[in-house]
N, C-alpha and C positions, 0 to 999 in steps of 0.2 A: 183729526177728522178722517184722513186717509193714511193708514199706517204704511202700506206698501201696495205696489201694483205688480202683477205678474202678467206678462204678455209678450208680443212679438216686436222686435225692432223693425219699425217701418221706415226709419230714416234718421240721419244725424246731420245737423246743419250748424256751421260755424258762423256766428254773428259778431263780427269784430275780432279783435286779437285774442280775447280771453273768454268769450261767451259761447257756450256750446249748448244747443238745444236737441234733445232726444225726443223723437216722436215714437210713442209706444202704443201699439194697438192692443186693446184689451176688450175682448168680446165685441169686436166690430166698432169700437170707439177709439179714436186717436187722441192720446194725451200728449201735450207738449210739456216737457220738463227741462228746466235748466240744470245741467249737471257739471261736475268738475271735469277738467280735461283728462285727469287721471282715469276717471271712470270710462271715458270714451275709448281709451286704449284697451279696456277690459271687455268691451261689449262683443257679443257674437256678430256674425255677418247679418246683413238684412234678412229678416225672416226667422232669425234665431230667437229662442225664448230666453227671457231674462227676468229676474225679480229685482225691483228697484224700491228702496225705502224712501219715503217721501216726507216732505215738509210743505204744508200749505200756508200761504201768507197772502194777506190782502194789504196792498199799499196804495194809498190814494184812490181807494175804491176799485182798484184793478187787482184781480186774483192772479197769483203766481204759484207755480208748483215746482219744487226743487227735488231732484233725485240724487240718491246716494247709494254706494255699493254695500253698505252695512249699517245696522242700527248705531254702531259706535261713531261712524263718520257723521251720521245725521245728528247725533247727540252733541258732538263737538261743534258742529255748525250752529246748533241752537245755543250753546254756551257763548259762542262768539257774538251772537246777536244781542245778548244781554249787556254787552260792553258798550258804553256810550260812544257814539261815533262810528261804530262798526255796522255796516249794512251787509246785505246778502252778497254783493259783488266782492267786497273785501274778505268776507268769511270764506267764500269759495276760493279766492286767490290764495289764502293761507293754507287751505286744505291741499291745494295743488303744489305748494312749496316743498313739503316734506311728507314722508310716510307718517301715519298717525302717531305711533309711539315716539318718533323723533320730534314731532311737532309739540306734543304734550310735554316732553322732557325739556324742550327749548323754552317753553313758557314757564315751567316750574323753576328752571335754572336762570330765568330772566336773561336769556341769550338774545339780546336786542339785535345784534348784528345779523343774525340769521333770519329773524322775523321780518326785518325791513326789506328782505329780498322779495317779499310778496308784493306784486304790483298794487299801488294805492295805499300801502301801509308805511307811514313815516315813523320817525323815532318816538314822538310823543304818543302816537297811537299804540305802538308796540309796548311802550312802558306801561300804558294804561291797561293793556291786555294782561300783562304779567301781574300787575298790581291787583286787578279785579278777579282774575281767574286762578291764580296760583293755588290758593287753599282749596278751592272747589275741585281743581283737577287732580290734586294729590289724592283726594278720596275717590274721585271718579275713576282714576287710572286703575285703582285696585279692582273695582268691579268690572272694568273693561278687560282686565287680564293683560295689560301691557307690561312689557319688561322694563326694568329700570336701567337706563344706559349710564354706565359708570366710567367708560373709557374716554379717551381724548386728552388733549393738552390740559395742563393746570390752568385754573381760572385766570391767573395773572398774565398768561400768554395767549389764551384762546382767541381773544378779539383780534390780536395782531395777525395770528395765523389765518383766521377766517377772512379778514379784510384783504390780505395779500392774495389769497386764492380766489376771492370774488373779483378782485381787480384783474386777475388773469382770465376771467371769463367763465369760471366754473359756476354751476348752479348751486343753490342751497342744498339740494338733495345729494349732488355729487360730493360736495365738501363734507357734509355730515357723514356720508357713507365712507369716504376715504379716511377721515380721522378715526372713525370707529374701527375700521380694518387695521389701520396702522397701529392702533393701540392694542386691540385684542389679538390679532393674528400675527403681526410682526413683533409686537411687544415693546414698542418704543416707550420709554419712561415718560410719565406725565410732565416731569420737570426738565425734559430734554430741551436743547436750544430751539428757539423759534425756527431757525434755518433748517434744522434737522426735520422738524415736523412738516415744513413746507416741501422740502426736498422729497421726503418719503411719500407724501400725499400726491405730488405731481407725478412721481415715478409710477405709483399705483394707478392713477387715473389715465396716464398715457398708455400703460400696458393694457388696460381694459379696453381702451378705444381701439388699439391695434387688434386685439382679439376679436372685437365686435366687427 
């Protein structure tokens, strides 16, 4: 119905821990759109112009408008909504967990541990997402132009490495980023010891925090 809106940022409001509402002024009309937190960080200052790709939904006779940074992000949101038990809140939480290419790769690889880091997404829901979307996203990823992530620990040790880093308080995005860099830039072998992966990842993340 509405593919996108281009207008001025009139305001941003946080409603609860994970809900962000963008008010966008378009030709003198203010539209309220729920957006991912990641998009909030990319918005210009109040009064700045921005283009937002939209998804219109009616739930219990109440209209809702959702906004996204790109058509690909909106498409993935729509894929999530086709999965039984996944609503808009969970779909947006998933989009906020990882960058799009990493998120798609996690689903294709059935990386349950990283998916359940999204608020409101439990193990059974994550398994259902992987089961129902894997084949669809393999094809969709090609048209979206996403890279194929091949780095990281071997599958038999990946879960243990991730769970340890999550327990230390690192986010899904930080863990995914660190393991990719340790694999691609540092060159740690896939079958290296679990302790080596954890040690290298922590060292990298600690150094980046110091630089920040």
